[in-house]
C-alpha positions as CSV (number, residue, x, y, z in Angstrom):
1,X,-5.9,4.3,2.9
2,X,-5.5,1.6,5.5
3,X,-7.5,2.2,8.7
4,X,-5.3,3.5,11.5
5,X,-2.4,4.4,9.1
6,X,-1.3,8.0,10.0
7,X,0.8,10.3,8.1
8,X,1.5,14.0,7.8
9,X,2.4,16.0,4.7
10,X,4.3,19.2,4.2
11,X,5.8,20.8,1.1
12,X,9.0,18.8,1.1
13,X,8.2,15.9,3.4
14,X,5.7,13.0,3.9
15,X,6.0,11.5,7.4
16,X,4.6,7.9,7.5
17,X,3.9,7.1,11.2
18,X,4.6,3.5,12.2
19,X,5.3,2.7,8.5
20,X,6.9,-0.7,9.5
21,X,3.3,-2.0,10.0
22,X,2.5,-1.5,6.3
23,X,3.4,-4.5,4.1
24,X,5.3,-3.8,0.8
25,X,2.3,-5.0,-1.2
26,X,0.4,-1.9,0.2
27,X,3.1,0.7,-0.4
28,X,1.8,1.8,-3.8
29,X,-1.8,1.9,-2.8
30,X,-1.0,4.0,0.3
31,X,1.2,6.4,-1.6
32,X,-1.5,6.8,-4.3
33,X,-4.1,7.7,-1.6
34,X,-1.7,10.2,0.0
35,X,-1.0,11.7,-3.4
36,X,-4.7,12.1,-4.2
37,X,-5.2,14.0,-1.0
38,X,-1.9,16.1,-1.2
39,X,-0.9,16.5,-4.8
40,X,0.9,19.8,-4.0
41,X,3.8,18.1,-2.1
42,X,7.1,18.4,-3.8
43,X,7.9,14.8,-2.7
44,X,6.0,13.7,-5.8
45,X,9.0,14.9,-7.8
46,X,10.5,11.6,-6.8
47,X,9.6,8.4,-8.7
48,X,7.2,5.9,-7.1
49,X,10.0,3.3,-7.2
50,X,12.3,5.7,-5.2
51,X,9.6,6.2,-2.6
52,X,9.0,2.5,-2.3
53,X,12.7,1.6,-2.0
54,X,13.2,4.1,0.8
55,X,10.2,2.7,2.7
56,X,11.4,-0.9,2.1
57,X,14.8,0.0,3.6
58,X,13.2,1.5,6.7
59,X,11.0,-1.6,7.1
60,X,14.0,-4.0,6.7
61,X,16.1,-2.1,9.3
62,X,13.2,-2.1,11.7
63,X,12.7,-5.9,11.2
64,X,16.4,-6.4,11.9
65,X,16.0,-4.4,15.1
66,X,18.3,-1.6,13.9
67,X,17.6,2.0,15.0
68,X,14.0,1.1,15.8
69,X,13.2,4.5,17.2
70,X,14.1,6.0,13.8
71,X,13.1,3.3,11.4
72,X,9.6,2.7,12.8
73,X,8.6,5.8,10.9
74,X,9.6,6.9,7.4
75,X,10.2,10.4,6.2
76,X,10.1,10.8,2.4
77,X,11.8,14.0,1.5
78,X,12.3,16.3,-1.4
79,X,14.9,17.2,-2.3
80,X,17.0,14.1,-1.6
81,X,20.8,14.1,-1.6
82,X,22.4,12.0,-4.3
83,X,24.0,9.8,-1.6
84,X,20.7,8.8,-0.1
85,X,19.1,8.4,-3.5
86,X,21.8,5.9,-4.5
87,X,21.8,4.2,-1.1
88,X,18.1,3.6,-1.0
89,X,18.0,2.4,-4.6
90,X,20.7,-0.2,-4.0
91,X,19.8,-1.3,-0.5
92,X,16.1,-1.2,-1.3
93,X,16.5,-3.7,-4.2
94,X,18.5,-6.0,-2.0
95,X,16.1,-6.1,0.9
96,X,12.8,-6.0,-1.1
97,X,12.6,-9.8,-1.5
98,X,13.1,-10.3,2.3
99,X,10.6,-7.9,3.8
100,X,6.9,-8.6,4.4
């Protein structure tokens, strides 16, 4: 877990505080550390790829200056509607090469 990286976990949500500061190369490590501490969260019903794509979209929107008050943090939820699931999968793959 990165020093200074804050998050909170509930049954159906993982809230990543100031998630835009975490580079994509650290997503998997950070999620693994959270899962180790909070294996009971239902968010783990989602695939690692799904979680990373949603985080990537938030970081991309933040970098573009869009909805910064909302995209500076990431909320990973379970369950997730089919519309968001598809949207994050498509947009996440598009933005992945361009985010830090």
